[in-house]
C-alpha positions as CSV (number, residue, x, y, z in Angstrom):
1,X,65.3,79.9,96.4
2,X,66.4,76.3,96.9
3,X,68.8,74.2,94.9
4,X,68.4,70.5,95.3
5,X,71.6,68.5,94.7
6,X,73.6,65.4,95.7
7,X,77.3,65.9,96.6
8,X,78.4,63.2,94.0
9,X,76.3,64.4,91.1
10,X,78.4,66.1,88.4
11,X,75.3,67.5,86.8
12,X,74.3,69.3,90.1
13,X,77.9,70.4,90.5
14,X,77.7,72.4,87.3
15,X,74.8,74.4,88.7
16,X,76.5,74.8,92.1
17,X,79.7,76.0,90.5
18,X,77.8,78.4,88.3
19,X,75.9,79.8,91.2
20,X,79.1,80.6,93.1
21,X,80.7,82.1,90.0
22,X,77.7,84.4,89.4
23,X,77.7,85.5,93.1
24,X,74.2,83.9,93.6
25,X,75.2,81.4,96.3
26,X,74.1,83.8,99.1
27,X,70.6,83.8,97.6
28,X,70.3,80.0,97.3
29,X,69.7,77.4,100.0
30,X,71.4,74.1,99.1
31,X,69.2,71.1,100.0
32,X,70.7,67.6,99.7
33,X,68.1,65.4,98.0
34,X,67.4,61.8,98.5
35,X,67.0,60.1,95.1
36,X,66.7,56.4,96.0
37,X,64.1,56.5,98.7
38,X,60.6,56.2,97.1
39,X,59.1,58.0,100.1
40,X,61.5,60.9,99.9
41,X,59.9,64.4,100.0
42,X,62.0,65.4,97.1
43,X,60.1,63.1,94.7
44,X,57.0,65.1,95.5
45,X,58.8,68.2,94.4
46,X,60.4,66.6,91.3
47,X,58.9,63.3,90.2
48,X,61.7,62.8,87.7
49,X,64.0,62.3,90.7
50,X,67.1,63.8,89.3
51,X,69.3,66.7,90.3
52,X,69.9,69.6,90.0
53,X,66.5,71.1,90.7
54,X,65.7,74.7,91.5
55,X,62.6,75.7,93.5
56,X,62.1,79.4,93.1
57,X,60.7,81.7,95.9
58,X,57.2,81.4,94.4
59,X,57.4,77.6,94.3
60,X,58.1,77.1,90.7
61,X,60.2,73.9,90.2
62,X,62.8,73.9,87.4
63,X,64.8,70.7,86.6
64,X,67.5,69.5,84.1
65,X,71.0,70.9,84.4
66,X,71.0,73.0,81.2
67,X,67.7,74.6,82.0
68,X,68.7,75.2,85.6
69,X,72.0,76.8,84.4
70,X,70.2,79.0,81.9
71,X,67.8,80.2,84.7
72,X,70.7,81.0,87.1
73,X,72.5,82.9,84.3
74,X,69.3,85.0,83.8
75,X,69.3,86.1,87.4
76,X,72.6,88.0,87.0
77,X,72.1,91.1,84.8
78,X,74.7,91.1,82.0
79,X,75.9,87.6,82.6
80,X,76.8,85.5,79.6
81,X,78.4,82.4,81.1
82,X,75.6,80.5,79.4
83,X,75.5,81.5,75.7
84,X,72.5,82.1,73.5
85,X,72.2,81.0,69.9
86,X,73.4,84.0,68.0
87,X,76.1,83.5,65.3
88,X,78.8,84.4,67.7
89,X,77.5,81.9,70.3
90,X,77.6,78.8,68.1
91,X,81.3,77.9,68.6
92,X,80.7,77.9,72.3
93,X,77.5,76.0,72.0
94,X,79.4,73.4,69.9
95,X,81.9,72.9,72.7
96,X,79.3,72.9,75.4
97,X,77.3,70.1,73.7
98,X,80.5,68.1,73.4
99,X,81.3,68.6,77.0
100,X,77.8,67.5,78.1
101,X,77.9,64.5,75.8
102,X,81.3,63.5,77.3
103,X,79.8,63.8,80.8
104,X,76.7,61.7,79.9
105,X,78.8,59.0,78.3
106,X,81.3,58.8,81.2
107,X,78.5,58.6,83.7
108,X,76.9,55.8,81.7
109,X,80.2,54.0,81.5
110,X,80.7,54.3,85.3
111,X,77.2,53.0,86.1
112,X,77.7,50.0,83.8
113,X,81.1,49.2,85.2
114,X,79.6,49.1,88.7
115,X,77.4,46.2,87.7
116,X,80.6,44.1,88.0
117,X,80.0,40.6,86.6
118,X,76.7,41.7,85.0
119,X,78.2,44.6,83.1
120,X,77.8,44.6,79.4
121,X,81.2,44.5,77.6
122,X,79.6,46.1,74.6
123,X,78.4,49.1,76.6
124,X,81.7,49.4,78.4
125,X,83.6,49.4,75.1
126,X,81.2,51.8,73.4
127,X,81.4,54.4,76.2
128,X,85.1,54.1,76.7
129,X,85.7,54.7,73.0
130,X,83.3,57.6,73.0
131,X,85.1,59.1,75.9
132,X,88.6,58.6,74.3
133,X,87.5,60.3,71.1
134,X,85.9,63.2,72.9
135,X,88.8,63.6,75.3
136,X,91.2,63.6,72.4
137,X,89.2,66.4,70.8
138,X,89.3,68.5,74.0
139,X,93.1,68.0,74.1
140,X,93.2,69.6,70.6
141,X,90.9,72.4,71.8
142,X,93.1,73.0,74.9
143,X,96.2,73.1,72.7
144,X,94.4,75.6,70.4
145,X,93.4,77.8,73.3
146,X,89.7,77.3,72.8
147,X,89.2,76.5,76.5
148,X,90.7,79.8,77.6
149,X,89.1,83.2,77.7
150,X,86.1,84.4,79.7
151,X,84.3,82.0,82.0
152,X,81.9,79.8,80.1
153,X,79.4,77.0,80.8
154,X,81.6,74.8,78.6
155,X,84.6,75.2,80.9
156,X,82.5,74.5,84.0
157,X,80.9,71.4,82.4
158,X,84.2,70.0,81.2
159,X,86.0,70.7,84.5
160,X,83.2,69.0,86.5
161,X,83.4,66.0,84.2
162,X,87.2,65.6,84.6
163,X,87.0,66.2,88.3
164,X,84.3,63.6,88.7
165,X,86.5,61.1,86.9
166,X,89.4,61.8,89.2
167,X,87.4,60.9,92.4
168,X,84.5,58.7,91.1
169,X,85.4,57.0,87.9
170,X,89.1,56.4,88.2
171,X,88.8,53.7,85.4
172,X,88.7,56.6,82.9
173,X,92.4,57.5,82.4
174,X,91.7,60.9,80.9
175,X,95.1,62.3,81.8
176,X,97.5,60.0,79.9
177,X,98.6,61.5,76.6
178,X,96.7,64.8,77.1
179,X,99.1,67.2,78.7
180,X,97.4,70.4,77.5
181,X,94.0,69.3,78.9
182,X,95.7,68.3,82.2
183,X,97.3,71.7,82.5
184,X,94.1,73.5,81.7
185,X,92.1,71.5,84.2
186,X,94.6,71.8,87.0
187,X,94.5,75.6,86.7
188,X,90.7,75.7,86.4
189,X,90.3,73.4,89.4
190,X,91.9,76.0,91.7
191,X,88.9,78.3,91.3
192,X,87.1,78.8,94.6
193,X,83.9,77.6,93.1
194,X,85.5,74.3,92.1
195,X,87.2,73.8,95.5
196,X,83.9,74.6,97.3
197,X,82.0,71.9,95.4
198,X,84.5,69.1,95.3
199,X,82.7,65.7,95.1
200,X,83.4,63.0,97.6
201,X,85.5,60.0,96.6
202,X,84.0,56.6,96.2
């Protein structure tokens, strides 16, 4: 089985962290994908041109991070890192959706900021305010202990987002005024899966 990724993608990092946590990394060949080159072989495998993508041993191609993570979770009997949609799962699905929304907004903010003089101030303000609100919510969740407990895809997604900010989008000052979230992240970041998948700096 192959997992296509780029080292800087926070979406692909979620899948990579999950694979390590599930003990699947010895079954998966990591393949660094080229997303910008229109002649890249990867685009023949996945015309969408985004990572992560899994190619199974029988050649089936699965893309989009949430689908990839659900598939990886299914490969480990008894694993429940990725929750279902039973009544007991909904609180975790709520936090998971917020963590993914935070990641998507921050990535949009980062990409817009990189346009420099052509950046839209309206987009920058929208995404920075979106991030501030959601980060404040996660500070409250951290203070309430909602981010503790058994490993979850919410924890992985949130940690990959915050770690990406630290090395890629330093314009997002997520740490100031959020001591509980900082403490939670700094502890979670020490997991071997997080250390193994650390993204490169800009």
